N, C-alpha and C positions, 0 to 999 in steps of 0.2 A: 521298417521299424525305426531306423535311424532318422528318417524324415519326420516321423511322428514325434520323436523326442526333440528334434530341432524346432518343430512347429510349436510344441508345448513350451519349450524354453522361450521362444520368441513371444508367445502369448503372455507368459508370466512376466517377461521384461516390460511389455506394454502396460500390463496392470500395475507393475511396480512404479513405472514412470508416471502413470496417471494418478496414482495415490500420492506420489511425491509432489506432484504439481498442485495438490490440494483439491483435486477434482474439478479444476477450472477448465472450461471449454472456450476456445477462441470463437468469437462471433464476428463475422464480416459486418461492416457498417450497414449494408443494405438488409441485413437480417435482424437488426436491433428492433424490438417491438415498438410500434407507434407510440404507445403510452410512455415508454422510457425515453424515446427521442423527443416527444413533446415536452416532457418534464425538463430534460437537459436543456433544450433550446429556449424554454421559457425563462430559465435562470441565466443561461449563457448563450445568448442569441448568435454569437459569432464563433461558436465552438467548432474547431477543426479536429476531428477525432483521429488519434494516432493508433489506438488499440482498444479493443473491448473483449472482455471475458465474462462468462457467467458461471455461477456456482450456486449450489443449493446451500442455504444457510437456515437451519431449522426447518420451518415449513415454507420458507420463501425462496424464490429464484431471484438472485441479486446480480445485477449487471455492474461490473467495475469498468468504468470508462475513463481512459487516459486521453486527454485532449489539450489543445492550446486555445486560449482566447486572447486575441490581440497580442500574440507572442508570449503570453504568460502560461507556464505549465500549470495544468489543473488536473483534478481527478474527481470523479463522482461515483458513489455507490447508490444505485437506484433499484428499487424492487420492480419486479415485472409489471405491477399495476401502476407504476409511475411515481410511487412515494419515495422521496429521498430518505436515505439513512444518514449520509454525510457527504460533504464535498471538501476538497482541499484546493488551496491556491498557493502558488509559489510566492514567497516574500523575501525581502532582503534580511540578512542576519541582523543588521542594525535596527530593524523594526521589531525584533523580538522583545518581549517583556524582560526587564532586568533580571527577574528571578530565574527565568528560563535560560538566559544567557549565562548567568552565574553557575547554574547547575551543570550545564554542559562543559563550560570552561574549567570548572573544578575537577570534573571527572576525566576530561580529555584535554589537558593543556597542550598547546602547540599543535593541535590537530588542524588539518586543512578542511575547511567547510566546503562541501560540494553542492548540497541542495537543502533548502529550508522550505517546509510546507506548513501552512496554517490550516488546521482541520476544524471544520464547523459541523457540529452535530445538529441534525434536524429531527424534531419531534412535532409532527403536525405543523402548526404555523410558527412554532417556537424554534429559534436558532440560537446556538451559543458556541463560542469557540471552546472546543473541548481539549485540544492538544496541539503541540507543535512537533513535527517530525523532521529531524535533522540527520542528513547523511553526511558522513565525514570520513577522512582518512586519518588515522591516529599517528602520533609521532613515531610509533614503531611499525607504520605502514600497514595497518589493518583497516579493512572497510567495515564501518560500523553505522548502524542506524539507531538513533535514540529518539524515543517518544516521551515528551515531557508535558505535564499539565501546565496551565497558565500560571499557577502559583509556584512552579519550579520543582514539583515532585516528579522523579523519574518513573514513568509508567512501564516502559519497555526499553531494553538495551541489548542489542545483539552482541555487543562487545562483551558484556558480562556472561552471556551464554557461551561465547567462544572460549572464554577463560575457564569456565566450568568444564567444557568438553575436553580441553587440554589437560586439566587436572584428572579427569576420569581416564583419559588415555594413558597417563603416566602410572596409574595404579596397577 
């Protein structure tokens, strides 16, 4: 009986961690579908894949591929049929639009900038820069990711979520 309880507990832990991971499954490079690889290499012919996961998003299976092209960190979200959802490329902070830079600096003064990614949304043949994702360490030593629209509107801020969680814990 004890072994049954331990096995059930282990099974529940696996389910918990799978749910916490957002239902993403790791995909070895040699198991990425041809349509997805063809789309990736058509846009990024020198891509060197670091990591690939897949997840169900609505009715679609989406492959999230992290890679480097000519030493530049990149990421792409591509549907199983080869259609792009978006892609991201690392850029220098100095290349951010002034509105984006101002929004982040006003929210997190004196933060150390770790990573800056430019996100391009793809719809059919249309592409447009949809956001900038900035990873930083705040002056009070918190790891934060901020996603900002090109006009400087904060779209997501993990630092704001962390502040809310701390308030909830104090109640």
